[in-house]
N, C-alpha and C positions, 0 to 999 in steps of 0.2 A: 202233556198237560203240566200245569206246575206243581209242584207238590205240597201247596197250598192253592186254598178253593175256598169258595163262598157256596153256601147250598144250592142259590140260584143259578151260579155256573155249572153246576153236575146237575141241572134239571130238576131238581125238586123246588115244589110249589111252597114257599112262603105262607103259612098260615097266616089266620090272623088270631094271633095271640091276645092280643086285649080285650077281645070279647066273651073269647073262653078260657080267660084268666082266672074267673072263680069254680069252673068246673075242672077246670086243670089242678087247682090246688086240691081241691075235693077227693080226685082220683089219684094223684099222686103226692099223698103225702109222707115226710119227711122218713125216711128207712123203708118205705115202698121199693121192695126189688122190681127192677124194668131189663126188657130186652130192649133195644133197637136197631140201628142201621145207622151207621156214620155216612153223614152228607155232607160235613164242609169239612177241612183242615183249617189251622192258623196257627202262628207260632204258638197262640197261649193254650192251646187244647181243640177239641173237635166236635162239631155240632152232633146232634143225634135226631132220629127222626123215630120218636118214641113209640113201640108196639103196642096198637093198642089206643093211642093218643094221636092222633091225627091231627090235632091242632097247638099243640106242645112241640116244643123246641130244646131239647136237652145238651146240656153243654157240661163236658168234661175237661176242668183245667188241667194245664200239663203240670201245674206248681203240685198235685197231687201225684204226679209220676212218678214213680221210683227215678233214679237217674239215670238207670240201666237199660230202660225199654225204651221204646217208640211208639209214638201217634200209631195209631189205627188206620188204614188206608180206607180212602173214600168205597162204600160200598159192603165194609168188613161190619158182620154181625156182632155185637157186643153185648154184653149183660153187668148189670149195676145196680147200687142204690142209690137213689135221691136223697142229697144231704145236704141240698137250701133251694129256697124258693129267690129270685130278683126278681120283686114287684115292680120297678123300672122299665124293667125289658122284657118283661116276661118269660125268665128262662128257668129253667129247671136246675140243678147242678146235681150234676151224677158221679159219682167214682165207680170205673168199673173194678169189675173182681177182679182182673189179673194184677191189678192195681193195688188193690187191698188183699188180696193173699201174699203179697210178694214182701217180704222181712227185709228190714232195714240192718245189714250184718256190721256197714260202719262202727258202732258206736262197741263192738265187740274186739275191738281194735286197741291194745295201749304201747304206750313208747317201750322200748326193750324188747320187746314181744320177737321171735325168732318164729319165721312162718318161711314153709317151700312153695314154691309154685312156679306156672307154666310161664317163662317170657312171652308176653301176649303182641309186644310190638316197640319196636329198635327205630328208634330218631336220635337226631343229632344232641338233643340234652339228655339223654339217655336211654334204659329201659324200663318198661311197663312193665309188671310183674302181677298176675290176678294170684289176691290171696283166698277169695271166696268168692260165689254164683255176684255177679255184680258187682265187685271189689277189685280195685286193682289201685297200686302205689307205683311210684316213680322211684328209681334209680338213679339220681342223675349222673352222669357221666363227667369226675371235675379231675384235675390234673392234667400238664402237660404230657403226661402218658396215655390219658385214658383214650379208649376207642373200643367203638363198638364191634370191629371184625371179632371178638372172641364169643361173642353171642349169636344164637339163633334162636329165631322165634322158639315155641314149643319146649325148647330147652330149661328143665327145671332147675332153680336158682335158690337158694336159702338165702334167707332176708331176712335184716333185723330192721323192724317200725322206730322210724326216729321221730315222728310228730305223726300226729293225729287233725287236722284243721276239720272243725267237725262244718266250721261256715262256708266252708267252699268246697266241703268235699273230695280235701285230698289228704293223701296218704302219703308221706317222703320215707325213702327206704335207706336204708345204706345195702352193701351185699357183705353178706355174714363170711365170718373167715371161712375158706376153703379147704 
């Protein structure tokens, strides 16, 4: 099975959402807590079968997902909150609870800060260091003598934050003086 699939490909019967739309809006207003099962996954989010509303289609969009998390798998049971309604395609927008409970820590970091964290990945371009839960930065390897051979994954490294790019969710680091 592919990483992505439509609900129908997973044996889910697509309900007649248009005839039940007014009832769906009544039962599932914005701010309603819901539970459901993931019935389809696409690059833009996951489709949900909402418990107690057989004629509703929920959609949890990936643009509301924290960058370090992954889409839940087909068949996984999730909880969330209704955040919008799409009249044109009769979908109920849901933000998953695990997404809203996750804090975005990127804004806490400022250029000039020195932080210690473990090396999580060694690549040809440099080493990635975990600064906090779901926040990593890159120490690029530069210069003619640059080599990844002196580093190992899990090794603690003291780094200085050079830039924080909020638009692209990236942090550029420099190795702090050893």
